[in-house]
C-alpha positions in Angstrom: 103.9 124.8 125.2 104.5 125.1 121.4 105.3 122.1 119.4 106.0 121.0 115.8 103.9 118.2 114.6 105.0 116.5 111.3 102.0 115.1 109.5 102.8 111.5 108.9 100.9 108.2 108.4 102.3 105.3 110.3 102.2 102.2 108.2 101.4 100.0 111.2 98.4 102.1 112.1 97.2 103.2 108.6 96.0 106.5 110.2 96.9 110.2 110.0 99.3 111.0 112.8 101.7 113.6 114.1 105.1 113.7 115.6 105.2 116.1 118.5 108.6 117.7 118.0 109.4 120.9 119.9 109.2 124.0 117.8 109.5 126.9 120.1 110.7 129.5 117.6 113.7 131.1 119.2 113.8 134.7 120.2 114.5 137.6 117.8 118.1 137.7 116.8 118.6 134.0 117.3 119.6 132.0 114.2 116.8 129.9 112.7 117.3 126.3 111.9 119.1 125.9 108.6 117.0 124.6 105.7 118.0 121.9 103.3 119.4 122.8 99.9 116.7 122.0 97.3 119.4 120.5 95.2 119.8 117.7 97.7 116.2 116.6 97.7 115.4 113.0 97.0 115.5 112.0 93.3 115.1 108.5 91.8 115.5 105.3 93.7 119.0 104.5 94.9 120.5 101.0 94.7 121.2 99.7 98.2 124.5 98.0 98.9 124.3 94.3 99.2 124.8 93.8 102.9 123.4 91.0 105.1 120.8 92.4 107.5 121.6 92.5 111.2 119.4 90.9 113.9 117.2 93.2 115.8 118.8 95.3 118.6 117.8 98.5 120.3 119.9 101.5 119.2 121.5 103.5 122.1 123.2 106.4 120.4 123.3 108.3 117.1 126.3 110.3 115.9 126.3 112.8 113.0 129.8 114.1 112.8 129.2 116.9 110.3 126.9 118.7 112.6 128.5 117.7 115.9 125.6 115.4 117.1 126.3 112.6 119.6 123.0 111.9 121.2 121.5 109.1 123.4 118.5 107.4 122.0 115.2 106.5 123.8 112.5 104.3 122.3 109.3 106.0 121.3 106.0 104.5 119.9 102.6 105.8 118.9 99.3 106.1 120.8 95.9 104.9 119.7 95.4 108.0 117.5 98.7 107.4 115.6 100.5 110.3 117.4 104.2 109.5 117.8 105.7 110.0 121.2 108.8 112.2 121.5 111.9 112.4 123.7 111.4 114.1 127.0 110.9 117.8 126.6 113.3 118.5 129.5 116.0 116.6 127.6 116.2 118.4 124.2 119.6 116.8 123.4 118.0 113.3 123.4 116.6 111.7 120.2 113.9 109.1 119.9 113.9 105.8 117.9 110.5 104.6 116.6 110.5 101.2 118.3 107.7 99.5 116.3 109.7 100.0 113.1 113.0 98.5 112.0 116.1 98.8 114.2 119.2 100.3 112.5 120.8 97.5 110.5 117.7 95.4 110.0 115.9 95.4 106.6 113.6 98.4 106.4 113.8 102.0 107.4 114.8 102.9 111.0 113.2 106.2 112.0 114.8 108.6 114.5 113.1 111.9 115.6 114.5 114.8 117.5 113.6 118.3 118.7 114.8 121.3 116.7 114.9 123.8 119.5 113.7 124.5 123.0 113.3 127.6 125.2 116.9 127.1 126.1 118.1 127.3 122.5 119.0 124.8 119.7 118.2 121.2 120.3 119.6 117.9 119.1 118.5 118.2 115.4 118.7 122.0 115.0 121.4 121.7 112.2 119.8 118.7 110.4 119.2 120.9 107.3 123.0 121.3 106.9 123.5 117.7 106.0 124.6 116.8 102.5 124.7 113.6 100.4 127.7 111.6 101.3 127.7 112.6 105.0 128.0 109.8 107.5 125.7 108.8 110.3 126.7 106.2 112.9 124.3 104.4 115.2 125.5 102.4 118.2 123.4 99.4 119.2 122.8 97.5 122.4 124.6 94.5 121.0 127.8 96.6 120.7 127.6 96.8 116.9 128.0 100.3 115.2 126.0 100.7 112.0 127.2 103.3 109.5 124.8 105.0 107.1 125.5 107.5 104.3 123.2 110.4 103.5 121.4 110.0 100.2 119.2 113.1 100.3 117.8 115.8 102.6 114.3 117.3 102.0 111.9 119.8 103.5 108.2 119.0 103.3 105.0 120.9 104.3 103.3 118.9 107.0 100.3 118.1 104.9 102.6 116.5 102.3 104.8 114.5 104.5 106.6 111.7 102.5 105.1 108.9 104.5 106.0 106.1 102.1 109.6 107.2 101.8 110.0 107.5 105.6 107.9 104.5 106.9 107.4 102.4 103.8 109.3 99.3 102.7 112.7 99.5 101.2 115.4 97.3 99.8 118.1 96.8 102.4 118.6 98.9 105.5 117.7 102.6 105.6 117.7 105.4 108.2 115.4 108.4 108.4 116.1 111.4 110.7 113.1 113.7 111.2 112.8 117.2 112.8 111.0 120.5 112.3 111.8 123.2 109.8 110.5 125.9 107.5 108.8 129.0 108.7 107.9 129.5 112.3 104.3 130.8 112.9 104.2 132.7 116.2 100.4 132.7 116.2 100.2 128.9 116.2 103.6 128.2 117.9 104.5 125.8 115.1 106.9 125.3 112.3 105.4 124.9 108.9 107.5 122.0 107.5 109.5 118.9 108.4 113.1 118.2 107.5 113.8 114.6 106.6 117.3 113.0 106.1 117.3 109.9 104.0 120.3 107.5 104.5 121.4 104.0 103.5 123.5 101.5 105.4 127.0 101.1 104.0 128.8 99.3 106.8 
């Protein structure tokens, strides 16, 4: 099985880690995952709206209207080596929420990971690179609240230069990070070269 492993450092573990996201590299003639526009990469710090934080609650669904995503969420965590779990490989349309981190709406960055493709074709976050600043993301929570985030930036990063602090580090207010594979697919290693990261801030 070929996988894509973003090189990250989990703040809670202080160790090098990997997120085992599927990166099968689709067959010849199949479109490759779209890559982010460099013009939309993160710039300077963004002022977060003044919103009271929500209490902790598990997220159950993520919606990204621009790219037609409406996906159930399952909790994922990390093992003793710092390797992040992933959604079930037989369910490529399911995304995973990093449970030891913030829940969407709490202070801090909530992190959601998803597969880019599978042997059956594009997976839940195949089109993540199409997102643009201003796009909306909605996360439904187990307490019946729906939290809305607006995309601030979308970046592509070589795995050995994953923006750990921007993804897992502290932040003012409530943020959201969506992560998947991207870049060039290496048929020899069965892996994508980069990670695509969407940075978003809670607005409602």
